[in-house]
N, C-alpha and C positions, 0 to 999 in steps of 0.2 A: 545530446540530446535528454539525458539522462536529470542533467539541472534546469534546464525548460520544464520536463513535464513535473518533475517533484517542486517548481514555482507555481506549477499548475493546479497540484495536487494541496499544497497550501493556501493558496486563493480561495480552490472551492471550500476548505475546509470555513478558510475564514467567513465565508460567505454564509454558511452552517452556522456559527458562532462557536463552533469548534478550535482548541488548540492541539496543532500540531503536536507532541514531542518528539517523535523519531518518523522518520522515513526510510527504506531503505529495500533493496528488490535485484529482480533479474530480469531480464527480458521478455518474461509470459507473466509475470508477477511482483508484485509490491507487498511488503510490511507496512503497515503505518498504525502508530499508537497516536492515539487522539484524547486529549477529555473532553468530555461530552456533556454537556447540559443537558440535567434528569429531564426537560420538555421536550428532548427530542427521542425519536426511536433510532437505533441502531441501521435497523436493515435499510431505513431511509438513506441513512449520511454515504453508508457502502454503495448504495443502488447510484446515489446525485457523484458520490464521487468518481465511482467506477467509470461510470456514464458522463462526465466531461471530460475525463483523463482519456478517454479512448478516443475522444471524437476531438480532442486536443490533436493529440498524436498522428489521425490520419489527419489532419486539416493543417493542421502547422510544421509536421515534422518530419512527414516522411515524405518523398518525390508523387509525384500523383499516380497510383494506378497501382501502389505499395501495398500491398493486405495484412494488417495488426489487427489484433484483438485479443485483449484482458483472457485467462481462463473462465471459463464459465462459471463457476461455484465461489464463493467467497465464503470466508468463516468470523465471527466476533468473537473474542472472550474477554474478560474482564481480567485486570492485574490488580493484584493487592500489595501493599505498598513493598511489602518486603520482599517483590520478587522485579520490582521495576525499573532496579538500574541492571540488570539483571539481558531485560524484554529489550529494555533499548539497548543495552551494547549492542545485541544479537543482532534485531533490526539496522542497528547501522554497522553490521560489521557482515552484510548479506553473500555479499559473493565470495566472502574469504570461506564461508561455511560453506559453502555450497564445492568448493575448489578443492577444502581439506574434507568435503563431507562428513562435519560435525553436524549435521542439520538436527534441532530437535523434531522429534515426531509429530509433536502433537501441533506445532507452529506450522509444516511446511505439505503442500501436496502431496497426495498420496498416489497420485496418479502421474510421477513424475515422465516424460517422457523422453 
């Protein structure tokens, strides 16, 4: 399921002329690092990627009637060149960080359930 979902995210980012640098996540949220053209508004990109991927999961990956939804909120931040490598590694290793409890507070949802 995850591979198909990430392909969907990659495809939507490509349509929006964004380059995916890293993607990784958990069942209720995904971290995504993208290179964004200056002509695009970040909130529009996130809104589009979140909506398309959510619909894809419901329509293509889950059995009929099963419920799915991302967290209601999302955050956007820029990455400095000096932190880029660390952020990419963090995103790619989401499951391990959650398992180990080594989360970055500024990068994770505050209302963990």
